[in-house]
N, C-alpha and C positions, 0 to 999 in steps of 0.2 A: 433288048428289044422286050424282054419282058418287064424291066423296071417301066418302060415307058408306058407299056401296056396297062402295068397297074396305077400308075400317076394317069393314064387317060379312063379307065375304069373307074378311078374315085373321082375325078373332077364330073364324070357323068353322074355320077350317086348323087354327088355336090347338088350338081345343076336341076337333077329331079327333086331332090329336097325343097331346094330353093322354089321352084315350080308347083310345087303341092302348098307350100307355104302361100306365094301370090295368089295363086287360084282361090285358095279360102279367105286371103283377105277382101279379093277381089269381089266375091259372092257374099261378101257378110255387110253390104254397104246400107243395107234395108236396117234402120234402127227404129222400135216401135214409138220410143219417148220423143223422137226428134220429129219437127217440122218437115213437111214433104217436099217443102224448097231448099233443106237443108240436104236432106236423105236424095235431093238431084243433085244439089252441089258435089257431096261428096261422093257420088256412082260418076259424076263427072271426071272430078280430078284423078280416080282411079283408073277412068277409060282412057284417058290422056296418058298418065304414067306407064298404064299398060302398051298403049301404042309407042311411046317416047321410047323404053327399053326395048322395044321390039321383044317381047315376051313370047307371042307365036314362032319366031323364028328359032329362038333358043328352045324352045320345048321339042321344035320336030328335030333340033340338032341333037337330042341325047341317044334317039335309036342309031345316029348315023356314028357317033362318037364310040358307041360299044360296039360298033360292026368293026370299028376301024381298031381299038383293042382286042380284039377277037383275032384276027388278022393277023395285026404283031404276035400275039402269043403264039398262035399256029406258026407264024415263018420264025419267030425263037425256037419252038420245039423241033422244027427240021432243020435248023442249021446246028442246033446243039447235037442232035445224032447223028 
């Protein structure tokens, strides 16, 4: 149970890092040197990718994964003692 808890904790940390990178890239769509039409196209492509990858669902799953990891860790601790 401890090993599974560790794996789930590391997976949630990885998802958190990836989510932070996705959000940073998503928010930097406006380039001052590009044409407005190009900026709009880039923003639309990123928005569609954001929806296609179900990014809001992935971001909301991170706390759930951490809660499951904590529960597994505590269960392993109880079984160990």
